[in-house]
Structure formats: C-alpha cells, structure tokens
C-alpha positions as CSV (number, residue, x, y, z in Angstrom):
1,M,25.8,-45.6,228.5
2,S,29.1,-43.9,227.7
3,L,30.4,-43.0,224.6
4,S,34.4,-42.3,223.4
5,T,35.9,-40.0,221.2
6,T,36.3,-43.0,218.8
7,E,33.1,-44.1,218.2
8,L,32.0,-40.4,217.6
9,S,34.8,-39.6,215.4
10,C,32.6,-38.6,212.3
11,C,29.6,-36.3,211.8
12,D,27.2,-36.2,208.2
13,E,27.2,-33.5,206.3
14,R,24.3,-31.4,207.9
15,S,26.3,-31.6,211.1
16,S,29.4,-31.3,209.9
17,S,27.8,-28.4,207.7
18,L,26.3,-26.3,211.3
19,R,29.6,-27.0,212.8
20,R,31.5,-25.0,210.1
21,T,29.2,-22.3,210.7
22,I,29.7,-22.3,214.3
23,L,33.6,-22.3,213.4
24,H,33.1,-19.0,211.1
25,T,31.3,-17.1,213.7
26,M,33.5,-17.9,216.2
27,R,36.8,-16.6,213.5
28,C,34.4,-13.7,212.8
29,G,33.8,-12.8,216.9
30,G,37.6,-14.1,217.5
31,R,36.0,-15.7,220.6
32,G,33.5,-18.2,221.8
33,H,32.5,-21.3,223.6
34,L,33.3,-23.5,220.6
35,A,33.4,-27.5,222.4
36,S,30.6,-26.6,224.4
37,A,28.7,-25.6,221.3
38,Y,29.6,-28.6,219.1
39,S,28.5,-30.9,222.1
40,L,24.9,-29.5,221.0
41,V,25.1,-29.6,217.6
42,E,23.1,-32.6,217.1
43,I,20.4,-32.0,219.8
44,L,19.6,-28.7,218.3
45,R,19.7,-30.2,214.6
46,V,17.2,-32.1,215.6
47,L,14.5,-30.0,217.6
48,Y,14.6,-27.5,215.0
49,D,14.4,-29.6,211.7
50,D,12.0,-32.5,213.1
51,I,10.1,-31.2,216.5
52,L,10.0,-28.0,217.1
53,K,6.5,-26.6,216.2
54,I,7.6,-23.1,215.0
55,D,7.6,-20.2,212.4
56,P,10.5,-18.1,211.9
57,K,8.7,-15.7,209.6
58,N,6.5,-15.3,212.7
59,P,9.1,-16.0,216.6
60,D,6.2,-14.7,218.5
61,W,3.6,-17.2,217.2
62,V,1.4,-17.7,220.7
63,E,1.0,-21.4,219.7
64,R,4.7,-22.4,219.3
65,D,6.6,-24.9,221.2
66,R,9.4,-23.5,222.9
67,C,13.4,-24.3,223.1
68,I,15.3,-22.7,225.6
69,L,19.0,-23.4,225.7
70,S,19.9,-22.8,229.2
71,K,23.8,-23.1,229.0
72,G,24.0,-20.6,227.2
73,H,27.3,-20.1,226.8
74,G,26.6,-22.6,224.2
75,C,24.9,-19.8,221.8
76,L,27.1,-20.6,219.2
77,A,25.3,-23.5,218.0
78,L,21.8,-22.0,219.1
79,Y,22.8,-19.0,216.5
80,A,23.8,-21.2,214.1
81,I,20.3,-22.9,213.8
82,L,18.7,-20.1,214.6
83,A,19.9,-18.3,211.0
84,D,19.8,-21.7,209.0
85,K,16.1,-22.2,209.6
86,G,15.6,-18.1,208.8
87,F,15.1,-16.3,212.1
88,F,17.6,-13.7,211.6
89,P,19.9,-13.2,208.2
90,K,23.1,-15.5,208.3
91,E,25.1,-12.1,207.6
92,E,24.4,-11.4,211.4
93,L,26.7,-14.1,212.5
94,E,29.3,-12.6,210.9
95,K,28.8,-9.5,213.5
96,F,29.0,-12.1,217.0
97,C,30.0,-10.1,219.7
98,S,30.6,-6.9,217.8
99,G,29.8,-3.4,219.3
100,D,26.3,-3.3,216.5
101,T,24.9,-7.1,216.8
102,I,22.3,-9.0,218.2
103,L,24.4,-11.9,219.0
104,G,26.5,-11.4,222.1
105,G,28.0,-13.9,224.1
106,H,24.7,-15.5,225.4
107,P,21.5,-15.5,224.0
108,E,19.1,-12.3,224.9
109,Y,14.8,-13.1,224.7
110,H,13.5,-10.3,222.7
111,K,16.9,-9.3,221.0
112,V,17.6,-12.4,219.2
113,P,14.9,-13.8,217.2
114,G,13.7,-17.2,218.1
115,V,15.6,-17.2,221.6
116,E,12.9,-17.8,224.2
117,A,15.2,-16.9,227.2
118,T,17.9,-14.7,228.6
119,T,20.3,-17.7,229.5
120,G,24.0,-17.6,231.1
121,S,23.9,-17.8,234.6
122,L,23.5,-21.0,234.9
123,G,20.3,-22.9,236.1
124,H,17.6,-20.2,235.5
125,G,16.1,-22.4,232.2
126,P,14.7,-25.3,233.8
127,S,12.8,-22.8,235.8
128,I,11.4,-20.9,233.3
129,G,10.6,-23.9,231.1
130,V,8.2,-24.6,233.9
131,G,6.3,-21.7,233.6
132,Y,6.0,-21.5,230.0
133,A,4.9,-25.2,230.4
134,L,2.0,-24.1,232.9
135,S,1.1,-21.5,231.2
136,A,0.6,-23.3,228.0
137,R,-1.5,-25.8,229.9
138,M,-3.4,-23.3,231.3
139,R,-4.3,-21.9,228.3
140,G,-5.7,-24.7,226.9
141,N,-2.2,-24.6,224.3
142,D,-0.5,-28.1,223.6
143,A,2.7,-26.3,222.8
144,R,5.8,-27.7,224.6
145,V,8.5,-27.1,226.1
146,F,12.1,-28.6,225.6
147,V,15.1,-27.1,228.1
148,I,18.7,-27.8,227.3
149,T,21.2,-27.9,230.1
150,G,24.7,-28.6,230.8
151,D,25.8,-31.1,233.0
152,G,28.0,-29.0,235.4
153,E,25.0,-26.8,235.4
154,I,22.8,-29.1,236.9
155,N,25.0,-29.2,240.1
156,E,22.6,-25.6,240.7
157,G,20.1,-26.4,243.2
158,S,17.5,-24.3,240.9
159,V,17.6,-27.1,238.7
160,W,16.2,-29.0,241.2
161,E,13.5,-26.9,242.3
162,A,12.0,-26.5,238.8
163,A,12.6,-30.0,238.7
164,M,10.1,-30.5,241.8
165,C,7.7,-28.2,240.6
166,A,7.6,-29.7,237.3
167,S,6.5,-33.0,238.7
168,K,4.3,-32.1,241.7
169,H,2.3,-30.1,238.0
170,K,2.7,-33.3,236.1
171,L,3.4,-31.4,232.8
172,E,3.7,-33.5,230.5
173,N,4.7,-31.0,227.9
174,Y,7.9,-30.3,229.6
175,T,11.0,-32.1,228.4
176,L,14.7,-31.0,229.7
177,L,17.7,-32.9,227.9
178,V,21.1,-32.7,229.7
179,D,23.8,-32.3,227.1
180,Y,25.9,-34.8,229.5
181,N,29.1,-34.1,227.7
182,K,31.2,-34.9,231.0
183,L,33.2,-32.1,231.5
184,Q,32.7,-28.7,232.7
185,S,34.8,-25.4,233.3
186,S,37.0,-26.0,235.5
187,G,37.4,-29.7,235.2
188,P,36.0,-33.4,234.7
189,V,32.2,-33.4,236.3
190,A,32.6,-36.8,238.2
191,E,35.2,-34.5,239.7
192,V,34.2,-31.4,240.3
193,Q,30.6,-32.8,241.2
194,P,30.0,-36.3,240.2
195,L,26.3,-36.7,239.0
196,E,25.5,-40.1,239.1
197,P,23.5,-42.2,239.5
198,L,21.9,-39.1,237.1
199,A,19.1,-41.1,235.9
200,D,17.8,-42.6,238.9
201,K,17.9,-39.1,240.7
202,W,15.6,-37.8,238.1
203,E,13.4,-40.7,238.2
204,A,13.3,-39.9,241.5
205,F,12.3,-36.3,241.4
206,G,9.4,-37.8,239.5
207,F,10.3,-37.7,235.3
208,A,10.1,-40.2,232.7
209,V,13.8,-41.0,231.9
210,R,16.0,-41.7,229.2
211,E,19.4,-41.6,227.8
212,V,20.5,-41.7,224.4
213,D,23.7,-41.6,222.3
214,G,23.6,-37.4,222.0
215,H,25.3,-37.5,218.6
216,D,23.0,-39.8,216.8
217,P,20.5,-37.9,215.2
218,V,18.1,-41.2,214.3
219,A,18.2,-42.1,217.6
220,L,17.0,-38.7,219.1
221,K,14.4,-38.3,216.8
222,E,12.5,-41.3,217.2
223,L,13.1,-40.1,221.4
224,L,12.2,-37.0,221.1
225,S,9.4,-38.3,218.7
226,S,8.3,-40.3,221.5
227,V,7.6,-38.1,224.5
228,P,5.4,-38.2,226.3
229,F,7.3,-41.0,227.9
230,E,5.3,-41.8,230.6
231,T,1.6,-40.3,231.6
232,G,1.9,-37.7,234.3
233,K,5.2,-36.9,234.2
234,P,7.9,-34.6,233.2
235,N,10.5,-36.0,231.0
236,A,14.1,-35.9,230.8
237,I,16.4,-37.1,228.6
238,I,20.4,-37.6,229.3
239,C,22.1,-37.3,226.4
240,H,25.3,-38.5,226.5
241,T,27.6,-36.4,224.0
242,V,31.7,-35.3,223.9
243,K,32.5,-32.1,224.0
244,G,34.1,-30.7,221.1
245,K,32.6,-33.0,218.7
246,G,33.7,-33.1,215.3
247,I,37.4,-31.8,215.9
248,K,39.4,-34.6,217.7
249,D,41.7,-32.1,219.1
250,V,38.8,-30.3,220.4
251,E,37.1,-33.6,222.1
252,H,37.3,-33.5,225.7
253,N,39.9,-31.1,225.4
254,L,39.4,-28.7,228.5
255,K,41.3,-25.9,227.4
256,W,38.7,-25.7,224.7
257,H,35.7,-24.2,227.0
258,H,36.5,-20.8,225.7
259,K,39.1,-19.6,223.1
260,A,39.9,-16.7,221.9
261,N,42.8,-15.6,219.5
262,V,42.6,-18.2,217.6
263,D,45.2,-18.2,215.0
264,S,44.9,-18.8,211.2
265,E,46.4,-21.9,210.5
266,L,44.9,-23.5,213.0
267,M,41.7,-22.5,211.8
268,D,42.0,-23.6,208.2
269,S,43.2,-26.9,209.5
270,M,39.8,-27.3,211.7
271,F,38.2,-26.3,208.5
272,A,39.6,-29.3,206.5
273,E,38.6,-31.4,209.4
274,L,34.9,-30.5,208.9
275,G,35.1,-30.8,205.0
276,G,36.0,-27.2,204.2
277,E,35.0,-23.7,204.7
C-alpha cells in the first residue's frame, strides 16, 4: 500500500486547523520539525478525538489510556492536540522553545501535562509502552497503550526487543502505530535502511498487523476502534503517510525535516495554503 502526494493534496477543516496551530507554534519558536509533525496530524487527531480514554483536567488519572509519541521530534503536533484538548492553555504554544516554557523541542514527562514519556532519543517509546501495558494488566486495569514510532526510528534494535516482549506477554492492550512517511532525516527510508516487507516483519514478531491510509480519519477511527485485532496478540498498524502533508512544497521534501528561520513571506504563503491564519 502506498500513497501519492496527488492523492493527499487536501485536508478537512479539523486537520487544517491543527496544522495552522502547528505552523503558528513553529513561527513563535523560530524552529521545529514541521514535516515530521504534519505526517502525524490525523493519527493524533483520531486518537485524541475518538479513541483515548483520558481526562485533560486530571492528566494523571490512573485508569487512563496512554499515548506515547516515541518520535519526539514530531512534538509540534502533540503539543497542538494537547492544547486543543485542554491539557494546558493554548497561550503556552506561543512560548515554544523559549526559556520560560514547558514546551521544549522534544516532549518531557512530568513537565508537559498529557505527555506520557520523555522522548527524543529514538527507539525508547515502544519499551516504555510495554511497561505501561504490563502494569495495567497486572493491576486489573483495562487501560490501553498506543505508541507512535517513526519509520526511520524502527531501525533501532530496541524497537524489536520491545516487540518480542509485547508478543511474549500477549499484550492485547498494546498498539504500535508506524508513521510510515518513507523519509528519515538523512534520506529516503528505502535507501538508508529498507524496511520492507514491513508487515511481514511485525507478523513474524507475533503482532496482529493492519495497514491504513494515515491521513484518512474515517479509516483510522474504524481500525483503532477494532483493537485488539486478534486474541492474544499485540497490535501493529502501519500508517502510510506523507511527510509534510498539507503544504505541497513541504511534502516529501527532505529539506523540511528540521527548519529554522523561515521568512515571513513563506510563512504567509503556507498559512494561505492551509486556509488562513
């Protein structure tokens, strides 16, 4: 399954609004991984709008589901949805990466309400998620754990160690989503470290696997609402996405993996493409 930028040239208003918030946050901070955040928008939107059992007014509620953004450099998208849900005031976004903010270039646990793990060093989120899932089951808690990794991130061996552990313990309450946008920081995934056949790899590690258009909210909701996919197996969802989705000059453009000092004229044109500021 693959998607082209032609097929993915537009977003609905909910997604465009979140992308405008992300762009505004990046402009305030003067930096950020815009493209890595834009590939995540629909995944996070569906999780937080429709799937997760959470209480933004009580972020430490013990019965809550947990979502871990293992690819922490995509945090602009996580901050946008957490602010939208009321975990912290939206005004905090305007302090992004300043000296007096809770919102750094990577998300920090116990600093940002709603963030379930400090991430940034790649490959750690899947193992943290396994610990959460095991803990929930041992306590008789029906909470679920969702971990989002990048595609380049799963080059890390620790990801597969976590997969073996999740499979051994038959963690039906554990779901790993791969943001499969086909680009990593140094080049195309297929050239740097090919992943295919990716679905077969997850199946070989004992997961029940599904693939989906990662920018289709309806398909994502239907799939995420149906976990666990199989009795006695953890779940893996390969989300086919476009890095930079939403702005044509950013889509599939490696130069946008990390950007700083974007000039005002370009910012204005991107806001216009997203439907205004």
